[in-house]
C-alpha positions in Angstrom: 87.5 -117.2 127.5 84.7 -116.2 129.8 81.4 -114.7 128.7 79.6 -111.6 129.9 76.8 -113.3 131.6 75.5 -110.9 134.2 73.4 -107.8 133.3 72.6 -105.4 136.1 70.1 -102.6 135.4 69.2 -99.7 137.6 66.7 -96.9 137.3 64.2 -94.8 139.2 61.5 -92.3 137.9 60.5 -93.1 134.4 62.5 -96.4 134.3 59.7 -99.0 134.3 58.8 -98.2 130.7 62.5 -98.2 129.8 63.4 -101.5 131.4 60.3 -103.1 129.9 61.5 -102.0 126.4 65.0 -103.4 127.2 63.8 -106.9 128.3 61.4 -107.1 125.4 64.4 -107.3 123.1 66.1 -110.2 125.0 65.5 -113.8 123.8 64.2 -116.6 126.0 67.5 -118.5 125.7 69.6 -115.5 126.9 73.0 -116.9 128.1 73.1 -114.4 131.0 71.2 -113.4 134.2 69.5 -110.1 134.5 69.1 -108.2 137.8 66.9 -105.1 138.1 66.7 -102.5 140.8 64.0 -99.8 140.5 63.4 -97.4 143.4 60.1 -98.2 145.1 58.7 -96.9 148.4 59.6 -99.3 151.1 55.9 -100.1 152.0 54.8 -100.6 148.4 53.8 -103.8 146.6 55.8 -104.4 143.5 54.2 -105.9 140.4 57.3 -105.2 138.3 58.1 -108.9 137.7 54.7 -109.4 136.2 55.2 -106.3 134.0 58.5 -107.5 132.7 57.2 -111.0 132.0 54.4 -109.5 129.9 56.9 -107.3 128.1 59.3 -110.0 127.1 60.1 -113.7 126.9 62.2 -114.1 130.1 60.7 -115.2 133.5 60.9 -112.6 136.2 60.5 -112.8 139.9 61.5 -111.4 143.3 64.2 -113.8 144.4 64.5 -115.5 147.8 67.6 -114.8 149.8 70.5 -117.1 148.8 68.7 -118.2 145.7 71.1 -119.8 143.1 71.7 -117.6 140.1 70.6 -119.0 136.7 70.9 -117.8 133.1 67.7 -116.7 131.4 66.1 -115.3 134.5 65.2 -111.7 135.6 65.8 -111.1 139.3 63.9 -108.0 140.6 64.8 -106.3 143.9 61.8 -106.6 146.3 60.7 -103.3 148.0 62.7 -102.5 151.1 65.5 -105.0 150.3 68.9 -104.4 148.7 69.7 -106.9 145.9 73.3 -108.2 146.2 75.4 -110.8 144.5 77.6 -113.1 146.6 79.3 -116.4 145.8 77.0 -117.4 143.0 73.8 -116.6 144.9 71.4 -113.7 145.3 71.3 -112.0 148.6 68.2 -110.0 149.6 69.1 -107.9 152.6 67.6 -105.0 154.6 71.0 -103.3 154.9 71.5 -99.6 155.5 69.9 -97.4 153.0 72.1 -95.9 150.3 71.3 -92.5 148.9 68.2 -92.6 151.1 66.6 -95.6 149.4 66.3 -99.3 149.8 66.6 -101.1 147.3 69.5 -99.0 146.0 71.3 -99.4 142.7 74.9 -99.0 144.0 74.9 -102.1 146.3 73.8 -104.3 143.3 76.3 -102.9 140.9 79.2 -102.9 143.5 78.6 -106.5 144.6 78.2 -107.7 140.9 81.5 -106.1 140.0 83.2 -107.8 143.0 81.7 -111.2 142.1 82.0 -111.2 138.3 84.4 -108.5 137.3 84.6 -108.1 133.5 81.7 -110.5 133.0 79.3 -107.7 134.2 77.3 -105.3 132.1 75.9 -102.3 134.0 73.0 -100.3 132.7 71.7 -97.0 134.1 68.2 -95.9 133.0 66.0 -92.9 133.6 65.8 -91.5 137.1 66.5 -88.6 139.6 69.6 -87.8 141.5 72.8 -90.0 141.3 72.2 -93.5 142.6 74.1 -95.9 140.4 77.0 -93.7 139.5 79.4 -95.0 142.1 78.3 -98.6 141.3 78.8 -98.1 137.6 82.3 -96.8 138.5 83.0 -100.0 140.3 81.9 -102.1 137.3 84.1 -100.0 135.0 87.1 -100.4 137.3 86.7 -104.2 137.4 86.7 -104.4 133.6 82.9 -104.6 133.0 81.0 -102.8 130.3 78.9 -99.7 131.2 75.8 -98.4 129.4 73.7 -95.3 130.1 70.4 -94.4 128.6 70.8 -91.3 126.4 69.4 -88.5 128.6 68.3 -86.4 125.7 64.5 -86.1 125.7 64.1 -87.8 129.1 61.9 -86.2 131.7 64.0 -87.6 134.5 67.6 -87.4 133.2 69.8 -86.6 136.2 70.6 -90.3 136.9 72.0 -91.2 133.5 73.5 -87.7 133.1 75.4 -88.2 136.4 76.7 -91.5 135.2 77.9 -90.0 131.9 79.5 -87.0 133.5 81.4 -89.0 136.2 82.2 -92.4 134.6 83.8 -93.1 131.2 80.6 -94.9 130.0 81.2 -97.3 127.1 77.8 -96.9 125.4 75.3 -94.0 125.5 72.1 -95.3 123.8 68.5 -94.5 123.3 66.4 -97.1 125.0 65.5 -98.9 121.8 69.2 -99.6 121.2 70.1 -101.0 124.7 68.6 -104.5 124.2 70.4 -105.1 120.9 73.6 -103.8 122.5 73.2 -106.2 125.4 72.7 -109.1 123.0 75.9 -108.3 121.1 77.9 -107.9 124.4 76.8 -111.2 125.9 77.9 -113.0 122.7 81.3 -111.5 122.8 84.0 -113.4 124.8 85.9 -111.5 127.4 89.4 -112.0 128.9 89.1 -112.0 132.7 91.8 -109.8 134.2 92.1 -109.6 138.0 91.8 -106.0 139.3 92.2 -104.5 142.8 89.0 -103.2 144.5 88.8 -99.7 145.8 88.8 -99.2 149.6 85.2 -98.3 149.7 84.3 -101.6 147.9 86.3 -103.6 150.4 84.4 -102.0 153.3 81.1 -101.7 151.6 77.8 -101.4 153.6 76.6 -104.9 152.7 79.6 -106.7 154.3 78.6 -109.1 157.1 78.3 -107.2 160.4 80.5 -109.6 162.3 83.3 -109.5 159.6 83.4 -105.8 159.1 85.6 -103.7 161.4 83.3 -100.9 162.5 86.0 -99.2 164.5 87.5 -97.8 161.2 86.4 -96.0 158.1 88.4 -95.4 154.9 88.3 -91.8 154.0 88.3 -88.4 155.7 85.9 -87.6 158.5 83.6 -84.8 157.3 81.8 -82.0 159.2 78.4 -83.5 158.1 76.1 -85.9 159.9 74.1 -88.8 158.4 70.5 -87.7 157.7 69.4 -91.2 158.7 71.2 -92.0 162.0 72.9 -88.6 162.7 76.3 -90.2 163.0 79.5 -88.7 161.5 79.8 -89.1 157.7 83.2 -90.0 156.2 84.1 -88.5 152.9 85.2 -91.0 150.2 86.4 -89.9 146.7 86.3 -92.5 143.9 87.8 -90.8 140.9 85.4 -87.9 140.1 82.7 -89.4 142.3 82.4 -87.8 145.8 80.5 -90.0 148.3 79.8 -90.1 152.1 79.3 -93.1 154.4 78.6 -93.3 158.1 79.8 -95.9 160.5 76.7 -98.2 160.2 76.8 -98.1 156.4 74.3 -95.4 155.3 75.8 -94.0 152.1 75.2 -90.9 150.0 76.4 -89.3 146.8 77.1 -85.6 147.2 73.8 -84.8 145.3 71.8 -87.2 147.4 73.2 -85.8 150.7 72.3 -82.3 149.5 68.8 -83.4 148.7 68.3 -85.1 152.1 69.8 -82.1 153.9 67.5 -79.8 152.0 64.5 -81.9 153.1 65.8 -81.8 156.7 66.1 -78.0 156.6 62.6 -77.6 155.2 61.2 -80.0 157.9 63.0 -78.1 160.6 61.6 -74.8 159.3 58.1 -76.1 159.2 58.5 -77.5 162.7 59.7 -74.0 163.9 56.7 -72.4 162.2 54.3 -74.9 163.9 55.9 -74.1 167.3 55.5 -70.4 166.8 51.8 -70.7 165.7 51.1 -73.0 168.7 52.8 -70.4 171.0 50.7 -67.7 169.5 47.5 -69.6 170.1 48.5 -70.3 173.7 49.3 -66.7 174.4 46.0 -65.6 172.9 44.2 -68.1 175.2 46.1 -67.0 178.3 45.4 -63.3 177.4 41.6 -64.1 177.1 41.7 -65.9 180.5 43.5 -63.0 182.2 40.9 -60.6 180.7 38.0 -62.7 182.0 39.6 -62.6 185.4 40.1 -58.9 185.4 43.9 -59.0 185.2 44.7 -56.3 182.6 48.5 -56.5 183.1 48.6 -60.2 182.3 46.2 -59.6 179.4 48.5 -57.0 177.9 51.6 -59.1 178.5 50.2 -62.2 176.8 48.6 -60.2 174.0 52.0 -58.6 173.2 53.7 -61.9 173.2 51.1 -63.3 170.8 51.6 -60.4 168.5 55.4 -60.9 168.6 55.1 -64.6 167.9 52.6 -63.9 165.0 55.2 -61.5 163.5 57.9 -64.1 163.7 55.7 -66.8 162.2 54.6 -64.5 159.3 58.3 -63.8 158.4 59.2 -67.5 158.7 56.3 -68.6 156.6 57.1 -66.1 153.9 60.8 -67.2 153.9 59.9 -70.9 153.6 57.5 -70.3 150.7 59.9 -67.9 149.0 62.7 -70.5 149.2 60.5 -73.2 147.7 59.5 -70.9 144.9 63.1 -69.9 144.2 64.2 -73.6 144.1 61.4 -74.5 141.8 62.3 -71.6 139.4 66.0 -72.6 139.5 65.2 -76.3 138.7 62.9 -75.2 135.9 65.7 -72.9 134.5 68.1 -75.8 134.7 65.8 -78.1 132.8 65.4 -75.5 130.1 69.1 -75.1 129.9 69.6 -78.8 129.6 67.1 -79.0 126.7 68.8 -76.1 124.9 72.2 -77.9 125.2 70.7 -81.1 124.0 
């Protein structure tokens, strides 16, 4: 009988306190390895290993690429590197971003599921959007155990809530119960049963560039383009989880794609507003120049164009600000509704 000896943990906003609490309940002789991915800006310096060492009894560090996996260790994804599991070693790779982030949770969960199957325990903590849901689905499919932090009372609850709504999660726990649950699970033997991977796992983004056939994609070509590289996105459904992946490997959940498209639309609108205001300023300057040179027709023409551009800019600015206010109000209403349901 095998043992559940690989714990993979993912989180984002609000997750550092949660993961610190989880590891504080784990013993120094833990018969398992722990892997942690928390979203960080790509240019940041992470002190998370130091935080986790202070919180608990296990040593924590950013692993080197191809470092051998050992029990009783916490491996933390370095900023701007995906943390993958492959052939008994840790791989730190600057592969394509998934859900707009690197490190992302899905690559860790997916590769852990491929490498260890039912020996994996996947944990989703506090965070925004849906990174980790598809990865948790892969762990579940391979016979692993899935845990989500109870979203009730969390400020950032969309990540565990997405996991709960889309994956048959085995345990939904408040953070103080996750550590004890992990201890019980790693001490419970498990029967390893071979399972077939899903197509999106076989052709996952972290596959070696030489080995992967980039002339094909599993799924349906969509009408959307990748926010990162602007290539065609292919639609892949995994149970209830809808995802998108481009040829080079950038991957998005539906919610993450919406969020990045929304950012792109806003950026385009602000760019258009800047262009209109620059056009207005140039027309005003040309009108003044024509006036100084005694050319009234040109003065009138450029003044009229400046007034027209000012009007367009005013309307566009009001639309952008109104859209932002409406979105903020909608999100606030959704949070209130979630609290009422809870």
